[in-house]
C-alpha positions in Angstrom: 5.3 -6.9 0.4 3.1 -4.7 2.6 3.0 -4.4 6.2 1.3 -7.1 8.4 -2.1 -6.3 8.6 -3.4 -4.3 12.1 -6.7 -4.3 13.7 -7.3 -1.2 15.2 -10.9 -1.5 16.6 -12.3 -4.5 18.8 -15.6 -4.5 16.4 -14.9 -2.8 13.1 -18.5 -2.7 12.7 -19.2 -0.8 15.7 -16.9 2.1 16.5 -15.9 3.1 20.3 -16.9 -0.7 21.3 -14.2 -2.0 23.6 -15.2 -5.6 24.6 -16.5 -8.4 22.1 -16.9 -11.9 22.1 -17.9 -14.6 19.8 -18.2 -18.2 19.3 -15.2 -20.0 17.3 -18.0 -22.0 15.3 -19.7 -18.8 14.2 -16.6 -16.8 13.0 -15.5 -20.2 11.0 -19.0 -20.2 9.3 -19.0 -16.5 8.5 -15.5 -16.9 7.0 -16.6 -19.9 5.1 -13.5 -21.8 6.4 -11.0 -19.4 4.9 -7.9 -18.8 6.6 -7.1 -15.3 7.7 -3.7 -13.9 7.1 -1.2 -13.0 9.8 -2.2 -9.8 11.7 -1.9 -8.1 14.8 -4.5 -6.6 17.4 -4.0 -3.3 19.2 -6.1 -5.2 21.8 -6.1 -8.2 24.3 -7.3 -11.5 22.8 -8.2 -14.8 24.6 -9.3 -17.8 23.0 -11.0 -20.4 24.8 -11.2 -23.6 22.9 -13.3 -26.6 23.7 -12.4 -28.4 20.7 -10.1 -27.6 17.5 -7.8 -28.9 15.0 -5.3 -27.0 13.4 -2.6 -24.7 14.4 -2.0 -21.4 15.7 1.0 -19.3 15.1 1.9 -16.7 17.4 4.9 -14.4 16.7 6.3 -17.3 14.2 6.0 -20.0 17.0 3.6 -22.5 16.0 1.2 -24.3 18.4 -1.1 -27.3 17.8 -4.7 -26.7 18.3 -6.5 -29.5 20.6 -9.0 -29.7 23.0 -9.5 -27.6 26.3 -6.9 -25.1 25.5 -6.6 -21.5 26.2 -4.4 -19.0 24.3 -3.8 -15.3 25.3 -2.5 -12.8 22.6 -1.2 -9.6 23.9 -1.7 -6.3 21.9 1.0 -6.2 19.1 1.5 -10.0 18.5 1.3 -11.1 15.2 -0.9 -14.3 15.2 -2.7 -16.7 12.5 -5.2 -19.1 13.7 -5.4 -22.0 11.0 -8.2 -24.7 11.5 -8.6 -27.9 9.5 -12.1 -28.0 10.5 -14.8 -26.0 12.7 -13.6 -25.2 16.3 -15.7 -25.1 19.1 -15.3 -22.3 21.5 -15.1 -18.4 22.2 -12.8 -15.5 21.0 -12.9 -12.6 23.4 -11.3 -9.4 22.6 -10.9 -6.1 24.9 -9.1 -2.8 25.0 -7.3 -1.0 27.8 -10.4 1.3 27.5 -12.7 -1.5 28.5 -10.1 -2.4 31.5 -10.4 1.3 32.5 -14.2 1.7 32.3 -14.6 -1.2 34.3 -11.8 -0.4 37.3 -9.5 -3.3 36.3 -6.1 -1.7 36.7 -3.8 -2.0 33.9 -1.4 -3.3 36.6 -3.9 -6.2 37.2 -3.4 -7.3 33.7 0.6 -6.8 33.9 0.8 -8.8 37.2 -0.8 -12.0 35.3 1.6 -14.7 33.7 -1.0 -14.8 30.9 -0.3 -12.3 28.3 3.7 -12.7 27.2 4.1 -9.8 24.7 7.3 -11.6 23.1 9.0 -15.1 22.9 6.9 -18.3 23.7 3.1 -17.9 24.4 1.9 -21.6 24.6 -1.4 -22.4 25.3 -2.6 -22.9 29.2 -3.9 -26.5 29.4 -6.4 -26.8 32.4 -7.9 -30.1 33.5 -11.5 -30.6 33.1 -12.6 -29.2 36.2 -10.9 -25.9 35.5 -11.9 -26.0 32.1 -15.2 -26.2 32.7 -15.1 -23.3 35.3 -13.5 -21.2 32.7 -16.0 -22.1 30.1 -18.8 -21.3 32.3 -17.5 -17.6 33.0 -17.3 -17.3 29.1 -21.0 -18.6 28.8 -21.9 -16.1 31.5 -20.0 -13.2 29.4 -21.9 -14.2 26.4 -25.2 -14.2 27.5 -24.7 -10.7 29.1 -22.9 -9.4 25.9 -25.8 -10.1 23.8 -28.4 -9.0 26.5 -29.9 -5.8 27.4 -29.6 -6.2 31.1 -28.9 -3.1 33.2 -25.0 -2.5 34.0 -24.1 -5.3 31.5 -20.7 -4.0 30.9 -20.1 -4.1 34.6 -21.2 -7.6 34.7 -18.9 -8.6 31.8 -16.1 -7.0 33.4 -16.6 -9.0 36.7 -16.8 -12.2 34.9 -13.7 -11.4 32.7 -11.8 -11.0 36.0 -12.7 -13.9 37.4 -12.0 -15.6 34.4 -8.8 -14.4 34.0 -7.8 -14.9 37.8 -8.9 -18.6 37.3 -6.6 -19.1 34.3 -3.4 -17.3 36.5 -4.5 -19.5 39.4 -3.5 -22.7 36.9 -0.2 -21.0 35.9 3.0 -22.7 37.6 4.9 -19.4 37.4 3.9 -16.2 38.9 0.6 -16.6 40.9 -1.0 -13.0 42.0 0.4 -12.3 44.8 -1.6 -12.2 48.0 0.3 -9.9 50.1 0.3 -6.0 49.6 4.1 -5.6 48.4 3.6 -5.1 45.0 7.5 -3.9 44.4 8.2 -6.6 42.3 5.2 -6.2 40.0 6.0 -2.4 39.4 9.6 -3.3 38.7 8.8 -5.8 35.8 6.4 -3.1 34.5 8.9 -0.5 34.5 11.3 -2.8 33.0 9.2 -4.0 30.1 8.1 -0.3 29.5 11.9 0.7 29.3 12.6 -2.2 27.0 10.0 -1.4 24.5 11.1 2.5 24.4 14.7 1.4 24.0 15.3 -2.0 22.7 16.1 -0.8 19.0 19.2 1.4 20.6 20.1 -0.7 24.0 20.6 -4.2 24.2 22.5 -4.5 27.7 20.9 -5.3 31.0 23.2 -2.7 32.8 21.5 0.0 31.0 18.0 -0.9 32.1 19.3 -1.9 35.3 20.9 1.8 36.1 17.6 3.3 34.5 15.8 1.9 37.4 18.3 2.3 40.1 19.1 -0.9 40.9 22.0 -3.4 40.1 21.7 -5.9 37.0 21.9 -8.9 39.3 19.0 -7.4 41.2 17.1 -6.8 37.9 18.0 -10.4 36.5 16.6 -12.2 39.6 13.8 -10.1 39.8 12.9 -11.1 36.1 13.7 -14.4 36.6 11.3 -15.0 39.6 8.2 -13.2 38.1 8.4 -14.2 34.3 10.9 -17.2 34.0 13.4 -15.7 31.9 16.3 -13.1 32.7 16.3 -9.7 31.8 18.8 -10.3 29.4 16.8 -13.2 27.7 13.8 -10.9 27.6 15.5 -7.9 26.0 16.8 -10.8 23.2 13.5 -12.1 22.8 12.2 -8.5 22.1 14.9 -8.2 19.3 14.5 -11.3 17.9 10.6 -11.0 17.5 10.9 -7.7 15.9 13.6 -9.1 13.4 11.4 -11.9 12.3 8.4 -9.4 11.8 10.6 -7.0 9.8 12.3 -9.9 7.9 8.8 -11.7 7.2 6.5 -8.5 6.4 9.0 -6.0 4.9 10.9 -5.6 2.0 14.0 -4.2 4.2 17.2 -5.8 3.4 19.4 -7.5 6.4 21.7 -4.2 6.6 18.7 -2.0 7.0 17.1 -4.5 9.8 20.3 -5.0 11.4 20.8 -0.9 11.9 17.4 -0.6 12.7 17.6 -2.8 15.6 20.9 -1.1 17.0 23.6 -3.3 15.8 26.6 -1.6 14.6 27.4 -4.1 12.0 25.1 -6.3 10.0 27.4 -9.4 10.6 26.9 -9.0 14.2 23.3 -8.7 13.5 23.3 -12.1 11.4 25.4 -13.9 14.1 23.0 -12.6 16.6 19.7 -13.8 14.7 21.5 -17.4 13.7 22.4 -18.1 17.2 18.7 -17.6 18.4 17.0 -19.3 15.4 19.3 -21.7 14.1 18.7 -19.8 10.8 20.7 -16.8 9.2 18.1 -13.8 8.4 18.5 -14.2 4.8 16.9 -17.8 5.2 14.1 -16.9 7.9 11.4 -15.7 5.3 11.8 -18.9 3.0 11.7 -21.0 5.9 8.5 -19.8 7.3 6.9 -19.6 3.6 7.3 -23.4 3.6 5.9 -24.2 6.6 
């Protein structure tokens, strides 16, 4: 089986476009209701759903589509929207380039508790008043996106930032800090980057703590306070997510995957995978195909 499809461009029809927004109903009509294959983007995706029925799969976690939901898909996550009828809502995509062009620091995106790279990515469920405010931001973004207004990209960037702040304020965990102490956020960013660069060979919290010149306890407390899981749980979630991707989208053997992910013995990988998924690696792909 070939690797999972990767969309490199925000808008494949227009090069160098770093932001796009479409109505979900228009996408459904254009695709004639056909379900897209599981795929990943090299950019951020936000789904603002007014009405929908079906499923949204993100990194092999399945969420039911319903009304007044907002999904956030980070770069690199594998996802698939399976609609059983035409959805009503918006799909926004934007790249790091768009953030830079509009003076939105990447640290701002990373400080939000919205784009969870690995593990669970459940939808945000705002109340009616909250959803109306978010939907109004999306409508204004769409209006500017389809206009020839002066400084339209700056206007889109301003509304996007307001939309993300509104969404983040709904989250129970990690609201944007109002003080100037960003040391915790800086630590989170450094830790996540270190995990991304080393998770295939380093699995221990101690390794990452030493690299950040702090104790493992300090690292665990900070990560837990900020993202709701310990450093160890974050590392393990990253490994499990990659294992699932390799098992499903490649023809690599369990042994090859075990060694690629830094396990000394295939049996250790199998035990680790079963502990976290309740399935042996050999059965994972079969179970996903059936669902």
